[in-house]
N, C-alpha and C positions, 0 to 999 in steps of 0.2 A: 504494500500500500504506500502511495506517495505521500509526501508532506502535505500536499494540497488536499488530498482525500482525507487525511487525518484531521487537518484543520477544519475542513468543511463538516466532517462528522461531529467533531467536538462542538462547533458553533451550532449545528442543527440540534444536537441533544440539549444544549443549554438555552435554546430559544433565541439565540442572537441573530440579528440580521447582519452578519459579518461581511456580507459581500455587496452591500449597497454602494453604488458608484460614488467615489469622492466628488462632491458637487463642483469644486473648483476645476477639476480635471474635465468633467463633462462640459461645463460652461465654456472652457477654452476650446474644446473640440467642436462644440455646437456652434460657436462663432465662425469656425472654419467651414463646417459641413452643413449646418442648418438642418438638423435631424427632424424627420416627420413621424417616425415609428420606432418605438422601443419594443423589441421582440421578446425580451426576457425580463419581465417586470412583475411587480405586485402593485396593488392599488396604492400601497403606502410609499413605494419608492419609484414609481413611474416617472420618467424624465421627459416624456413627449406626450402631447395631447392624445395621440393614438398609441395604444400599447396592448401587448398580449400578456396575460398572467399565466401561471402554471396551469390553471383550469382551462384556459384557452388553448394550451399546447402550442407555443410559438413555432415549434418544429413542423407542425401540421398545417400552419397557416401560410398564405402567400406573403412574401416579403416584397414590398413595393416602396418607391420613394427613396428617401435618404434614411437608412436604417442604422440605429444604435443597438448594440448587443453587448451586455455584460452577462455572459451565460453562467449557468450553474457550474461550479468548479469541481464537481465530482466526476465519476467515471463517464458520464454522458457528455462531457465537454467536447469530445471528439466528434460527436454527431452535429454539434452546433458549428464547429469550424468546417466540417465537411460540407454542411449546407451552404455556408458562405463561399467556399471554394467552388462548389458546383455552379453557383451563379456567375463566378468569374469566367467560366467557359460557356456561358449561355448566349445564344444569339440575342442581341438587343431587341427589346420590344416593350409594350406597355406593362407586362407582368414581371419585368426584370427590374430590380432596384437600381437606382442611379449609383449608389455607393453603399457599402456595408462597412461599418467601423466597429471593431470588437475590442473590448478590454479583456485580455486573457493573461493567464500566467505565462511567463517566458520559460516554458518547459521545453527547452531545445533538445532534451534527451528522450522525448516521447515520440511514439510513432505518429500520433495525431499532428504534432508539430511538423515533422518531416513530410507527412503525406498531404497535409491540407493548409499549412501556413508557408513554410519555406518553399519558394518557387511557385506558389499559388497566389498568395497575397500580392497585391501591387506594391505595397509598402509595409514595412514593419518598423515601428518606433519603439525602441527599447527604452524603458523608463528608468532613469538613473535614480537609485535609492529604492526604498520600499514604500509602498502606498499604505495609507491608513484608510481602510474602507469605512464608509458612512456608518455611524453609530456603532462602530466596533469597540468592544471592551478589551480587545486583545492587543491594542497598540498597532504598531506596524506589522504588515503581513510577513509571514516567515518565508516568503518566496518573492522573486522578482516578477515584475509585470511588463506587459507590452501592449501596444496598440497595433492591431492588424487591420489594414485598409484593403478592401477588395473593391475594385472599380471594374465592373463587368464590361464596360465599353472601352476600357483602356488596357492594353496588354503591352507591357514593356519587354517581355522576353525573360523575365526574372523578377526577383524581389529586391526592392531597394530598401536598405537598412539605414536607420539613423537613430540618434539618441536624443531624448527630451528629458527635461527636469520634471520631477513629480509635482512641483508647485507652479501655480499659474504665474 
């Protein structure tokens, strides 16, 4: 079991909303991307006017517009990044999102990272330092984080990597 899965399990057992997106990070990204849909939210932590909750099952819903995704960090995270990567190779059309931006663990040692982030995302922004997730009682996360950007209508032939600070 990975550190991320252990942390997620502990947070879930204690009833903590340990993974709510840091507001200042979201606001900085939202100024750049203008998000219209949060595909992995709860009514309490949704960051866009349009959002999908766990009950809605964001993986089963169409993703359109300018998509924000801070997916669940357990074993299912691979399904979320796979979904974004599939859109990166979709023929443009009205049912294809303009951009998908994900806040994910920088788990470069995992198969989901190699299969669906590296070489699939248009851009990866490695976040310098550790994030403090919204309303977390655990302080800084015990793992590094990254922003993965998928632009289905833009293919650069690889993934562009850069580093950003955790603070706005």
